[in-house]
Each structure stands twice: as C-alpha cells, then as structure tokens.
N, C-alpha and C positions, 0 to 999 in steps of 0.2 A: 133833817134837811139834807137834801142830796147834795153831794160834793161834785164839783165840776172837774173834768179832766183837762190837764194841761196839754197844750199842743204836742209837747215832746212825748208824753205818754201816750197820746192819741196815735201818733205816727208809729210808735213801737207796737201798739196793739194791732194796727193795720198791717204791719210787716209780718208779724207772727202769723196772722190769719192767712196772708198770701202764701207764706212759706209752707204752712200746714196744707193748704189746698194743692200747692204744686207737688208735695211729697205723695199726697193721696193719689193725684192723678197719675204720677210716675209709677207708683206701686201697681196701680190698676193696670196701666199699659203693659208693665213688665209681666205681670201675671197672665195677661191675655196673650203676650208673645210667647211665654213659656208653654202655655196651654196648646198653642198652635204647633209649636215645635214638638211637643209630646205627641200630638196627633200624628205628626210625620213619622216619628219612630214606631208608633203603634201600627200605622199602615204598612210600613216597611216589613215589620215582623209578621203581620198577617198575610201579606203578599208572599213572603218566604214560605210560610206554612201552606198556603194555597198550592204552590207549585212543588211541594215536597210530599212524598208518600211516607206517611208515619205508620210504620208497621207494628210498633208496640205501644201506640198512643202516648208517646213521650210528650207530645205537644197538646195533650187533651185539655190542659188549663189555659191554652192560648185562645182566650175568647174575651169579648167586650164586657163580660159580666165582672171581671176583676181588672185591677191595674195591671199593665203589661210589666210593671217593675216587680210584680210578684210571680210572674210566669216562670216556669221551669227553664233554668239555664240563663235567665236574664238578670244582669246586675245594673242598677242605675245609680247615678250620682245623687248624693243626699239633697242638695239645695235645688237643682234645676230639674231633677227627676228625668235626666237623659240617659239613654242606654250607653254604658261605658264598657260593658263586657257581655259576650255571649258565648256560652260554654255548653255545647251539645255533644260532647265526645261520647262515643259508644252508644248512641241512641238508635241505632239500626234505621236511620233515615236514608231514603232513596230519592234521587232527583238530580237536577243540575244545579250548579252553583248560582244561586238567584242574584241578578244584578240589582235587585231591590235593597239588598244589604248595603249597597253603597249610599243609601240615604240615612244610614246610621252615622251622621257626621261626627259624633262625639265619641264613637267607639274606640277603645284603646287595646282591647284584647278580643280576638275572634278565634275560637276553637271548634272546629267541625271535624275533628279527627275521628278515625275509626268508625266511619259510615260507609255509605255506598253512593256518594255523590259522583257524577260522571260528567262527560262533555268537557268543554274548554273553560279555563278560568276567563271570565268576562273582563273586558278593558275597564269596566266601571269600578273594579276593585281599587284602582288608583285614586278614587275620589274619597278616600278615607285618610285625610291628612294627619289625624291623631293617632293612627294605628301603630301600636308598639310591638304587639305579639300576634303573629299569624300562624296557626297551626292547622294544616289540611292533611296531615299524614294519614296513611292507610284509607285511601278512597280509590276511585277509578278515573280520576281526572286525566284528560288527554290534551294533546296539542302543546303549543309553546308557552313559555311563561310570558305574559303580556308586558310589554315595555312600560305600560302605565304604572305597573306595580312599583317601579322605581321612583314614582312621585310620592310615595308614602315615605317621607324623609326621616320620620321618627322611628322607623322600624328598628327594633333591637334583637328580635327573634323571628325567624322564618323557617318553618318546617314544612316542606312539601314532599317529603319522603314517601315511598311506597305508593306511587301512583303510576300512570303511564305517560308522564310528560315527556316530550320529545324535542328534537331540534338541538341547536347549540345552546350552551349556557349563555344567557344574556349578559353582555359585558357591562351594562348599565347597573347590574347589582353592585359593582364596585364603587358606585357613587352614593351608596347608603352610609353616611358618616357614623351612624351610631350602631351599626349592625355588630352584634356580638355572637350570634348563633345562626348558622346557615346550614341547613340540612336538605340536600337534594337527592339523597341516596335511593337506590332501587327504583330508578325510573328508566327511560330509554333515551337519555341525553346522548348525543353524539359530538364529534368534533373534538377540539383540544380544550385544555383548562385555560380559561381567559386570564392573561397576566393582570388584567384589571382588577382581579380579586385581591391582589396585593395591596390595593389601596384602602382596604378595610382595616384600618389601624387598630380598632378596638376588638377585632374578631378573636374569639376564644375557641370556637367549635367550627370546623369546616369539615363536612361529610359529603363526599361525592361518590361514595361507593356504589357498586352495583349498577353501573351505567355502561355505556359503550364508548367511553372516551378513549381517544387514541393519542399518538404523539408522545411526547416526553413530559415529564414533570417540570413545570416552568420554574426557573431559578428564582423568579421574583417572589414566590411563596416564602422564601427564606427571610423576607422582610417583615413578616407577621410576628412581631416580637411578643404579642400577648397570647399567641395560640397555645391552647392546652391540649386539644384534641385535633388530630388530622387523620382523616380516613379517606384514603383514595383506592381502596381495595376493590377487587372484582370489576376491573375495566380492562382495557387493552393497551395500557401505557407501556412504553418500551424505553430502552436506553438505560443509562446510569442515573442514580439519584444525585441531584445536584448537591454539592457540599453545603450550601447555605441552609439546606433543610436540617441538617445535623447541628446547626448552630442556635436553633430556637430553644434557648435554655429553659423557657417556661413550659415546654412540651411535656406532657404526661403520657399521652397515647399516641403512637404512630402505627398506623395500619396501612400497609402497601401489598397485602396479600393478593394472589390470583391476578398477576399481571405478567408482563414480559420483561421485567427488569433485570439487569446484569450488573456485574462488578463486585467489588469487595466492600465490606463495611469498613469505615474509617477506624483505625486503631484507637483513636482518642474519642470515639463516639460517646463514651461514658462520661468523659470530662466535660463535653459540650452539652449533654443532656442529663445533668444530674438529677432532675426531678422525675425521670422516666418511670412509668408504672407498668405500661404495657407496650410491647413491640411485637407486631405481627407481620412477617415477611413471607409467609407460606406461599408456595407455588410460584416461584420466580426462578431465576437462574443465577442467583447470588453464589458466590464461591469464596474460597478462602477459609481462614479460621474465625471462630467467634472471638471478637475483640475482648481482651482481658480487662479493658478499662470499663466494661459494663459492670464490673464488680463494684464500682463506685456507686451505682444506682441502687442504694439500699432499699428503696421503695418499690423495686421491681416485683410485679406480681405475675406477669405473664411473659414468657419468652417463647415465641412461636416462629420457628425457622424451617418448618418442614418442607418437603419437596423442593430442594434446592440443590446445590453442589457444594455445600459446606464440607469441610474435611478436618482431619486432625482428631484428637481425643476429645471426649466430653469433658469440658473444663472442670476442675475440682473446685474452682472458686464459686460455682453454682451452690455448693454446699453451705456457703456463708450468706446466703440471701434470705433473711428470716421471713420475708412476706411473700416469697415465691409460691404461687399456687398452680401454675400451668407451665409445663415444660413440654413443647412439641418440637422434636428434632428428627422426625421420621423421614425416610426417603432421601437420604443424604449419603455421604461418603465417610461418615464417622467410623473410626477404628478404635482399637483398645477395649477396655472392659467397662462395665457399668460401675461408676464409683460407689463403693459402700457408704460414703458420707452423705449420699443423697438422703439417707434416713434422717439427717438433721433437719430436713425441711418439714417442720411439723404442720405447716399449713398446706402442704402439696396436695392437690386434688387430681391433677392429670399428669402422667408420666408416659409420654409417647415417644418411644425410641425405635420403632419398627423400621424394617427395610434399610439397614445399614449393614456395616461389616464388623459388628461388635462380636467379641469372643469372651471366653472365660465363663464363670459361673454367675448365676443370678445371686446377688448378695442376700444372704439371710436377714441381714439388718433391715431390709426394706419392709419387713413385716411390722415394723413400729410405725409405719405411716398411717396414722389412725383416721386421717381424712381423705385418704386416696379413694377416688371413684373410678379412675380410668388407668389401667396399666396395660400397656401393649409393647411387648418385646418381639413381636412376630417377624419372621424372615430375617434372622441374623445367623450367626454361627456359634450361638451360646451352647455351652456343654455342662455336663454335670447333672446333678439331681435337682428337680424342682423343689425349692425349699418349702417345707410345710408351713413356715411362718407366713408365706403369701396367702394361704388358704385360711388365715385368721383375721385378715383385714375386713372387718364386718361391713365397712362402708363401700366395698367394691361394687361397682355396677357393671363394668366391663373388664374382663380378664382375657388377654389374648397373648399366647406363647407359641402360636403355630409356627411350623416349619423352622425348627432348630434341631440341634443334636442332643436334646435333653433326654433324661430318663426319669422315671418316678411312677407314682400311683396317685390316684385321687384318694384322699383320706377318707375313712369311714364316716367321719362327722362333717363331710364337705357341705352339705346343705344347711346344717345348723350354724356353721361359722360364717357362711356367706349369705345371709338372709336377704341382701339387697341386690344380689347379682341379677343382672338382666341378659348379658351376653357372655357365654362361655366358649371361647374360640381356642382350641388346643389340638388342632389337627397336625399330623406329621411331627410330632415332638416326643416320640419314644415312650408314650404312656403304656403301661401294662397292668395286669391285674383286672379286677372287676369294676363295673360301673356301680358305685355306691348307691344303695337304695335311699340314703339320705339326700341324694340329689333332688329328690321331690320336695324337700323341705325349703329349697331355695324358690319359693313360690312366685317370685317375680320374673323368673327366667323366661325370655322370649326367643333366644336363639341359643342352641347347643350344637357345637360342631366339634366332634371328637373323631373325625375321620382319619383313616390311614395310620392307625397306631397298632398295637398289639393287645388291645382289650379282649378279654376272654370272658367266659361264663355267659350268662343269659342277660337279656335287656330287662331291666326291672319293670315290672308292671306298674310300680308306683309312679313312674313317669306320667301316668295318665292324670295324676293330681296336679300337673303343671297347667293351670287355667289360662296363663298368658302365652303359652308356648306357640310359636309361630313357625320355627325351623328346627328340625332335628336331622343332623347328618351324622350317621354312625357307620358309613360304608367303609370298607377296606380294613376290617379287624378280624377277630377269631370268634365273634359272638355266635351263640347257639340259642336254640329254643329252650324253653323251660323243660326240665327233665320230665319225661313220662307224658308230655303234653301232645295230644294228637293234632291239635290246631296251633297255628302261629299265634300264640296267646298275646304277644305284645300289640297286635293290631287291635284287638278288643280293648285293651287298656287305653290306647292312644285315641280311640274315638271319643273319649271324655274331654280331650283338649280341643275345645270348640273353635279356637282361633287358629288351629294348625293349618298351615299353607303348604309346607314342603316336608316330606318324609324320604329319606334316603337311607336304606339299610342294606344296600347291594354289597356284593363281594365279602360275604361272611359265610358262615356255616349253618345258616338257619334252615330248619326242616319243618315238617308238619304241613297241614293243609291250610289253605287260605280260608279263614272263617267267613260266615255270612255276615258277621258284623262289619266286614270291610265296607259295606254300604252305609254304614252309620256315621261316617265322618261328616263333618259339617260342610256346608256350601263353600267354606273358605279354602277347602283343600284344592291345591292346583297341581302338585307334583307327587307322584308315588314312584319310588325307584327301589324294586326289590330284586334287581337282576343279579345273575351269578350267585345263586344259593342253591339249596337242595329242596325247595318248596315243591310239594306235590299236590295232588288232588286237582279238582277242576276249578276254573274261574268262576266264583259265585255270581249268579245272575244279579245279586244285589249291587255289584259294582256299577251297575248302570244307574244307581241313584246319585252318583257323584257327577252331577251335570256341569259343575264348573271345573272339572279336571282338565288341565292343560297337557299334562304328560303322564303317561302310564307305561312303566318299563317293568315287565315281568320276565324278560329274556333270560335264556341260559338257566333254566330250572328244570324240574320234572313234572311240569303241569300237563295234565291230560284232559280228555273230554273235548267239548266243542266250544267254539267261541260263542258267548251268549248272544242270542238273537236280539236282545234289547240294546246292543252296544250302540245302536244308532242314536240313543238318547244322549250320548256324550257329545253334544254339538260343539263344545268349546275345545275338545281334544285337538291338539296340534301334532303330538308325537305318540304313536302307538308301537310299542316294541314287545312282541310276544314270540320272537323267533327262538330257535334252539330249545324247543320244548317237545311234547309228545301230543300236540293238539291234532284233532282228526276231524273228519266231516267236511261239509262245504264251507266256503267263505259265505257268512251270512249276508243276504242282500242288504240288510239294515246298515252294514259297515259302509256301504257306498253312500250313505246319507250324511256321513260326517264331513261335510263340505269344507271344513276348516283344516283338515288333515294336511300337514306338510311333510311328515315322515311317517312311513308305514313299513314295518318289518314283521313279516310272517314266515320267515325262512326257516329251513331245518325243522319242519314238522311233518305231519302226515296228512295234510289238507288235501282234499280231492275235489272233483268236479270242475266247474268251468270258472274262467274269469268273466264276470258279468259286463255286458255293454254298459251298465250303469256307472261303471268306473269313471266315465267321462264327468260324473258329478263332482269328482274330487280335483277340481280345477286348480287347487292351491298346492297340490302335491309336488314335492321336489325330489324326494327319494323313495324309491319303491323297491322292496326286496321280497320276492316270493320263492327264492332259491330253495331247491331241494325239498319239493313236496310231490304230490301225485296229481297235480293239476293236468287235465287232459284235453282241454277245449282248444279251438283256435283262438288266437289273440283277437279280441273283438276290434273292428275297425275304429270304434270310438276310442280305444285306448290311445291311438296316435293323435287324438286332440289334446292331450295333456301336454301343452307346449312349454310348460315350465319345468318339466321333469329334468333333473340333473343326473340322477343315477337310476338305472333301470337294471335290476338283477332278477331275471326270470329263469336261470339256468336250472338244469337237473329236474326237470319236470317231464311231461308227456305232451307238451303243446304241439299242435299240428297246424297245417296250413302254410301259407307263404307269407313273405313280408311285402306289404303293399307300398306303393310309392309314397303314401302319407307318412312313412317312417321319417321322412325328411322334415316333418313338422317339428321334431324334437331338436330344434336348433341350438339349445342351450345345454343339451345333455353333454357330460364329459366322461361318463362310464356306462357302458352297456354290455351286459352279459346274457345272451340267449343260448348258451352252449347246452349240450346234453339234452336236446329235445328231439322232436320228430318233425321239424320244420323243413319244408322242401320248396321247390321252385327256384327261379332265378334270383340272384341278389339284385335288388332294385338299384337303378342308377341313381336314385335320389339319396343314397347313402352319402354321396359327395357333398350334400347339403349340411351334413353334421360337421360343421367346421370347428366346432368347439370340442369335439370328441377326442379324448386322449386314450381311452381303452375301449377295444371292441373285440368281443369273443363270440364268434358264431360256430365254434367248433363242435363236432360230434352231432351233426344234424344230417339232412339229406339234401342240402343245397346242390343244384346243378347248374349248368350253363357256364358262361365265362365270368371271370372276374371283371367287374365294371372298370372302364378305362380311366375314368376321371376321379379316381379315389385320391389323387394327388391334391385335390382341392381340400382334403381334410388336414389343413396345415398344422394342427395341433396333435394329431395322432401320434401316439408313442408306442402303442402296443396293439398289434393286429393279429388274431388267431382265426384262421379259416380251415384248420386241419380237420381231418376225418369227415370229409364231405364227398361229393361226387362232382366237384368243379372240373371243368375241362377247358380246352383251349390253351393258349399261352399265357405267360406271366406278364402282365403289362409293364413295360418299362417305365411308365409313369409312377409306379410304386417307388422307384428309386429317387423320385423328386420330393418325397415326403421328408422334409428337413428335421422334423422332430422324432422320427421313428427310431425306436431302440430295440423293438422286438417284433419279429415277423415269423409266423409259422403257417406254412402252406403244405405241410406234410399230409400224405395219405389222402390224396385226391387223385384225379385223372388228368393232370396238367401235362402239356406237351410243349416241345420246342426249347429254345435256348434260355437258360437262366441268365437274366440281365447281370451286368457287372456294375452298374452305376449306383451311387448312393449307398443305401443300407446293405445292398447286396455284396458290397466289398468286405463287409465285416460278419456275414452270416456263415454258418456251418452247415454241414450235411443234414443235421437234424431238421432244419427248417423245410426240407424238400423230400425227405424220406417217403418212400411208398409211391412216388410219382414216377412210373417207369417210362414215361415218354419224354422225360426231360433230358437235356444234355447240357454241357457247360464244362467249367473248370474242374480239374481233377479233385480239388479239395471239397467239392460238393458230392463226391462219390457217385457221379453219374457218368455215363459215356460222353466222350468228347464229341462235339458237334462236328458233322462232316464239312470239309472245306470245299469252296467253289473252285472249279477248274479254271486254268489260265485262259483256255479258249472262251469260256463263258464270261470271264472277266473282261477279256478284250472285246467280246461282242457287246458288252455293255458299256465299254468305255466311251465309245462314240456317243451313245445315247446320253451318258452322264455328262459329257463335256458340253453337248449341245444344250441339254436341259439346263446346265449351270450357266452357260453363257446367256441363253435367252431369258433365264429367271433371275439374273443378277440384279437388275434394276428393280424388279418386283420384290425380290428378297430384301434389298436395302430399304425399299419403301415400307415393307411390313415391319422391318426391325425398328424403324423410326416410330411407327404406330405403336408397336409393342412397348417401346421405352416409354412412350407417353402414357400407354395404358397402365403399365406397371407403376409408374410414378403416381397415377391417379388412384389405383386400387389395391395394388399388392402390398400386403404387410409381411415383413419378414418375421417368421415365428421364432419363438424362444428356443433355447437349448438347455433343457433341464432334465434331470433324471426321472424316470417314470415314478420312482418312489416319492418324490417331492410334489408330484402333481396329481396322482391318483389318490383321492382323499381317503380311500378305504386303506391305503398303506398306513396312514397316520389318522385314524378315525378320532382319536383322543390323545392329547399330549399332556402328561401330567406336569405338575409344577416342578417336581424333581428333575424331569428331563430338561426343562427350560433352565433351571438353576445351573445344571452341568453344561448345557450348550452355551450359555452366556458368562460362565465363570462367576456364578452368583451375581449376575447383572453388574458385573464390574464396569467402571466408568470408562475403561479402555475400549469396551465394546459399545459404548454409547454412540448411536448414529445420529440421532436428533431428539429434540425435546420441544414439546408444545404445552398448552394449558391443559389438555385432556391426558396427557401422559408422555411417556418416553419410548424410544424405539432402540432396541439393542440388536446388534449382530450375534447370531449364534450358530453353532455347528452341531447337528444332530449326530446321534451315534453312528448313522450310516454314511456320514460325511456330507450330508446335505447342508448347504449354507441357507440360513433363513433369517428373516428380520422379525424380531418379537416386539409387538406394539403393546406395551403394558399400560392399562388404564390407570389414571390417577383418581381413585375413588373418592378423594377429598375435594375434588373440583366439582362445583355445582354445575350441572349439565353434562358432565362427562359420561355418566352412565346412559343418559339419553343418546348421546353421540354414538356410544358403543353399540347400543341396541339398533340405532338407525343403520349403522355400518353393517352390522350382522344381517339386518333385514334386507338391506339393499343387496349385499354380496350373495345372499342366498338366492336372489332372483335373477342375477345377471351372470353372464359368462361370455367373455370376449378376449380375443388374443391380445388386445391392447389395454385390458383392465388388469391391474395387479391382482394376482390370484391369492386367495386365503387357502393355506394348506390345512390348517387346523385352528383349534382355539383351546383355551385353558380358562375355565371360569368356575367360580364358587363364591361363597359370601364375602371372601377377604381379597380375592385376586381375579382380575379378568384381563385376559390378553388374547390378541390375534396373532397367529403365526403366519407370516406372509412370505412370499418368495423373495429372495434377497437380490437386490439390484447393485452389482458391483461398481457401476459408474455413478452411483448416486442420483441426485436430482438434476434436472435440467438447469435449475438456477445455479447450481454449483458449476456446471459446465460452461455457463454463459459468463459468469462473473468472478468465480474464485479459482477456476482451473487454469493452469498454464497452457493446456492444450485447447486450441481454439476449434470451433466447429466450422467445417466448410459448408459451401452453399448446398450441396447435395444432401449432406447429413441434416442440415436445418430443415430442408424440404421434406425428407423422409420423416422427421420427428412430427412436423406439422401434419403430414398425411396420417401418421399413426394416431395422433390425438384426435384429428377430425373423424376418423373411422371409429374410434371409441365413443366419441360424442354422438355421432350419427346413430350408433347402436343404441345408446342410452335414451336418445330422444325419439327414435322412430321404429326401432325394431322390437320393443317390448310391449306387452299388453298394458302395463302400467309404466308410461315414460318416466324416466328419472332425470332430475335436474341436478347437476353436480353442486352448484352454488358456491364453489370456491376453487375454480380452475385457475391455476397460476403456475409458474415455472417450478416452485418447490414441491408441487404435487404431481409433477410429471417425472417419472423415474426411467433410468436408462440401463439396459443390460450391456453385456460385452460387445454385442453386435450393434450397439447404438440404436436398438429398437425401443420405442418409447412406450411406456405404460402409465395410464392415469391412475392415481391413487387418492386415498383419503376421501372416502365417501360419508364421513361422519356427520355432516350436516345436510345431506342430500335431501331433496324433495321427491316424493313419489306422487305422481299425478294420476288420478283416476277421472277420467273425463276432463273436467276443467277444475276439479277440486284437488287440493293438496292434501294428501292423507298423512303427511309426516310433519310439516311445519307450516306455519302461517306468516312468520316474520321473515324479513329479508336478512340473509346471513351471508358471510363471506369475509374476505380479507380486503381492507380498504385499498383502493387502487386496482382492484381486479373484479369489483362488482359491477355487473351489467347495468347500463343506464336505464 
C-alpha cells in the first residue's frame, strides 16, 4: 500500500527541485559566459599573430585546432581558462605592438622582450587593469610612453629599456602605487628627471641610464627609502649630487657614470650606505679623495671612479674589502705607489689604474691574484722590472703596461702561462730581448701591441698560429728578418691569421724581399705599415688582391721596380705611401682609378713620364706628394679641379708649362711646393684666391713677369719663396700687408726699384733680395741707396699735392667710411703663429712621448677643459710652440665616433676662423688631437668669467669672425658641414681677440640633402636650432 506524503515533506521536495533547477541553470549560463570570454581571448591572440611576422615559426601552433591555453607562450587560469600571462621573449617576432592585446583583460604578465616590434606603444595598453608585469625591452619601439599606461594601477614591474622611446619621462608614472621596478634605460628620453618619481614609495629599482636627460639630479629621489638599485648613468646630468641620495641606506648599487657631475663625495658616505655593493661614478668631474668611510661597506664588489679628478694615494683600506671584484681608478690624479696589499683581494677580477701619476715598482705580490682578468697600469711613472709573477696569472685576458719607465723581458714561457690572454698592450715600457715563440700558444690573442721598445731578433713565424689575431703593432723596435732568408718571411706566416686587420712593423731593421704571399692576406686586412725598414725587391703584383686595404705604407725602404699596374683594384685604399724608395717607370694609369684616395705619396723615387689628366678622378685627395722624381709633363689643367687638396708637393721634377688661373680653385690648400721644375710664364693673379695657404714655394723655375699686386689677400701666408726665377718689375708694397708672413725670399730674380719698408720688410735681411741688381733701399739690404728727389721737383709737385689733397679730402673721408663698413663686414684679422706650428709637414706626427713632455705628463695644472669625450691640456712643444692637446676618453661611448668625425671634418675644411689641427697622436690605447693654443680661452669665459669686459667693436669683430667661419662651412665646401653645437664655449680667442670656431666632434656633413655623418639631432641644450 502506497504511503502518502505529508504537506511538509511535499514542500521540502518541491524546494529541493527548484534549488537544483536554479543551480543547473546558473552553471549553464556561467559556462556559456566563460566560453564567450574565451573566444574573446582567442580572437585577440589570433589578431596579434595576423599582424606579426613570425620569422622562426614560433607561433606555428597558434591555430583553432588546439586550445589557445596550450599555445606556445600562453598561460591560462585553471578555473576560467582566461589568458593571465603571455611570454614570447626572444622569438624573433617582427611587427607593431598590436592593440588587440588590450582585449586580454585578465592578463597579469606580458613579456614581448628581445624581438623586433616597432612603432608606437598604442594607447589601448592602458585597458589592462590587472597587468602587473610589463616587459618590452630590446625592441624598436618609438614615440612617447602613452599616458594611458598609468591606468594600469597594479603594475609592479615595467621594463621598456633598449628601445627608441622619446620625449619627456611621463610624470604620471609617479602615480603607480605598487611599482617596484622601473627600467627606461637606453632610449632617447629628454628633459629632466620628474620629481614625481619620488612618490613611488615601493620602488626598489630605478634605471634611467643611456638617455639624454639633463638638468640636475632631483633631491626628491632621496625619499625612495626602499631603493636598492639607482642607475642614472650615460645622460647629460650636471651639478652636484644631492646629499639625500647618499642617505638611502637600502641602496646596493649606485651608477652615475658618464655625466657632468661635480663635487666631492661625502666623507661619511660609507656610514650612510652600509649595504653598498657597486658604486660607478666614472667619467664625471668628481674631485677630492676617496672617502675612508667606504671601508665600512664590507659587501662592496665594484669601485669604479675612473675619468674624474680624484686625488691622493690609492687607499690601503681597499685591501680589506673581501668581496671586491672591480677597481677602476684610471684617468685621475692619484699619486704614490701601487699598494702591495691589493694582493689580498682574492676575488679581484679588474684592476684599472691607468693614466695617473703613480710611481714605484709593480708589486710582485699581485701575481697571486688568481681571478684577475684585466690589469691596466698604462701611462704612469712606474719604474723597475716587470715582475715575472704577472706573467703567471693564467686568468688574465687584458694586460696593459704601456708608457711607463719599466724594464724587462717577455719570459720564454709567456704563451703557456697566459692561455686566456686576448689583449697584450706593452708599448713604450722598456722591453728588450726577443719576442718569445711561445707567444703563439696564447691562442686567444686578438691584439698585440709591443711598439717602441728595444725588442730585437726576428719576428717569430709562429705568430701565424694566432687565429684570433686582429691587430699586430711591432713598430719602433730593433727587429730583423729571419737569418739567411731572402724574403720577408714573417709576411707569409701572418697570412694564416685570417682575422688580421692591422699590421704595423715599421721603423725596424727588416730586410729581404716582399714575398708574393703578401697577396694572401684575408679580406679583413685594412692596414699594412712596413715603412722605414730595409725592405728591397719589387712590390709584388699580388698586393692587388687586398681589395679591402685602407692604408698601405711601404715608404722609406729600398723597394725598386715599377708600381703594379693592377693597383687600381684597391678601391678601398685611402692612404698610399710608397715614397723614398727606388721605384721607376711611369705612374700607372690604373692608380688614378682609386677614387677614394685621400693621401698619396710617391715622392723621392725615380718615376718618369707625365701626370695624367685622369688625376681629376681622385676627387677625395687631400695630400699629394710627387716630390723629387723625373716627371716631365705639363701639369694637366684637370689637376686644378681637385678642390679639396690641402697639400701639393710637386717640387724637384721637370714639369713644364705655366700656372693657369684655375690654380685659384685650390681654396683650401695650406701648403704648395712647385719648386725646382721648369715652369714658366707669368704668376697668375688668381694666387690671391688661396687665402688658406700658409706655405708657397715656387723657387728655381723660370717664371717671368711681375709679382701679382694682390697677394696681400693671402692672409694666412707665412712663407713665400719666389727665388731663382726671372721675375721683373718692382716689389709690391702690398706684400708688407701680409700679417702672418714670417719668411720671404725674392732673391735671384730681375726685380727693380725700391725695397719696401713696411710690414715684413722691416725684419728681412739682404739674403731675401740677393741677386736682384736693380733694387735699391736701406743699406742693411746691401743694395744701393735709392736716389733722392730734388727740392725743385718737390716744390713743383707741392702745389699739385695740396690741390689734390684739398679737392679729394671729402672723397677720401667718404671712402674711409665705406672702407670701415666693408672691413667690419668682411675682413678677418689673421692669426699670429709660428710657421712651424701651422705647416703640418713640420709636425707630421707627434708621438705620445712628445705630448707627455709637452704637458708635464698631462698634469692637472695644464688642464684647460674637460668634457664627456675627453680632456684638453695646454702643452709646450720642444720648439716652444704652445699647443692644446685634446685627449680622447676611450671609455666614453660615442667618443671614438666623435673623434673620427672631427678628424674627417677637419681634413676637409680650412679657414682662418676655424681652429687648426696641427697634428694627431693615435693608436689602440691613446687618441689625441694637437690643436693651436688659444691664450684668451673661450668666448664664454670672456663673457661670464673674466674681469675684462668686451667692448662693442670687439663683440662685433667676434660675430663677424664666427659668421665667416659658418658661411664657409655652409656654402663654400662641396660637402656642406653643419656644426651642430655652436655656443660661446666652442668659440676660442687668440691674443688679438680673433675668434675661431672649435669642436666639430658632432658635426654633420651634408651631401645633397642627405647627412653622411649623423641622423639624430645633437648639440647642447639651449643652443640647438629650433
């Protein structure tokens, strides 16, 4: 019998059914909603893939056949199956940052680093409210950081480094309350550091390095009490470091290197920063001593203070820092000796003490540093023997002891004991003895510089086993060829070094014949320098195989035969120096096909024949020397189309013909020697157009006619030799207006009349006029006295003179006014310098030793100025010439490029108001320009720091001088030059207050409408053109 349900039980059953139904319906709707949201995530990812170039098929599994939660790089939540992380780092993806990623509304971590995404960051990125970690480093993103990114309030880590982002750093980033890691380094951000960043109370890492930030370090950053790492290096920050920055006790790493910061370090810095592990302040202008309180920082691993003005002894407390791995104190003013106790630093890997004033011996104890990778004591005053223990540090990768007063030999087992050595830099350090054959066992060697020592014996052929060798500099020693070898055997051995780029074995006692194997060097070879040896034989035709060669110097040897006809294959050659040999025959026509040639020296040989009209092909030529050969043609008219020639040396040949008016095309030439030829005809009036010329020698020819009247326009001319010709007529008084002239020789011509007494003539002797029997003048010239006019003649002329003077007085005054205006508009007062300091052939090369003596070892008392790219010192050369030595800081990124640009620009320009380069000194370890010295310093100093104020006329003259220089750079060159950083500190003044524009290190050269040097806008803030 069926039982009946009570009303209560019936209602309970109904309630349970309804509840079950509601649960099932809710679950069904929730599943449907999640499914729809999953489709949204899937579509966002597929859209991202569609607009992205997948170069390595990293997204191959991104298709609808599998769940997107299983796709490469995708991480989903377990319950809802929503995308919470996307990690595609290093997948070689190319494209723009897809705005569709903003539809991944549940994403918490997005990592697209190390790809090739470009374009701007889209504003849609701010629609990711749950985003906590964003990593877009190492891409090519541009533009500003969108304001919308600050809507991602949960962000804890943001890394946008290594892109091309620009503009000011957005102040809204200071409103992200949970941000702990902010990296914006190595972009193109400008402006100042926003004080708003101090609001990021949880921030632990702040990296703004490698941008173009300027101004000072804001004091508010001192309130970031949780900061562990602060990196503001490689910017343009100036001023002193705010004291609050040294009060962040949590700080472990402080990097302020490569800025313009000044001042002393607080003496209690170690007390305030007890957790410091790394401090890098390189390349600023900090001064004073290293605070002793840093000894408290027992966790210190790196102390990098190079390229500053720190002074005092190297502190001995460094020896008690057990974790210290890097010590960089180079390019400062440290004195004293190297502490032997540094050997206690068992973890030390880098010891960089170069370019100080250290003396004494190298401690033998340093040989116990078993982890040392880098040891650099170069450019000090260290003495004594190089300890053998140094050569037993098997971990060494770089060893540099160059330019000290050391002695010693390379040990026989050198290569066995230094198996990891990559750079051996020991030039000018008193080495003697032989180069050990075991050097070849240091198989990782890339750079070997042993120049300017007293090494003897032969160069080991075993060096050919150095497969990684790129640079070999052995010049300036006493090295010889292998005994009884007819060929220069080392050449054949070195052809096995397939990475070799530069070989310099000049200034030795090498003999033998150049082998045909010279042509077997690899395509990497760029420089061969074998000058000043005793090498004989002919230039092998195989040399033409070296098609990537940039410089070939075989000068001052005993090479004979003819120049190889295939030399035209060397299309990358810029410098060819084969002068002072015994070469004969004609100049091969193929030589004129090397259109990139900048310097060509064929002087002091026995070359014959003509100069081809094809020489006009060498449009880049700056220096040409054909001196002392047997050339016998006319100078082709096309020769004078080489408008960039600076030095023309054609003397002591048998050249014929006359000088055409086109000689005036060589407007940038500063030295010209056409002496000892058979040239004839009148001197062209266009010589007056050579306004940059400083040295002109036309002696011992057959020139006739009168001396041109307008040579006074050659305002830089310092030496003029017209002797031993057939010039007639009078000596123009205008020659006395040459303000820079120091030497004038008019002897042995047919000149007549009175010798002028103005200008240079007041200081000349009889030697300048000997052999001109028609001259008269002062007795000191050893010529007859000029006849005096009679009183009657004077009286007869008196009336005429008075009348003419009276009638012409007003006209004269009017002309004077016009002349004053014209002079103010155009005339530039030339410099007064010695011939030796301006004719570059007087100082073709200046060695490092000469610069050390000239600047008293780059003493701080001779420091004129300092910038990020280097320092400028005053020096006095042995002949008494005052110079400015601009020393490049090789540690600064971009300095080498600046040096190359300045050399390139200065090689192409020549103007009375551009600072002249006297010479240069350059090698692997040291690069410097030797410039003319400006005693009155910069215009900036005269305007703001000097007690002597400039009057109105001086200011006007300076403006005219600068304007003339800029007009020349912009309009008078085939490739116009844009200075990019014209400011008062780059305008220098001589004793006569003549202005010279300097510092072309960031200049642009324009060819047509394209910049051949730079593409980015550079300059000093406040002086950049709008």
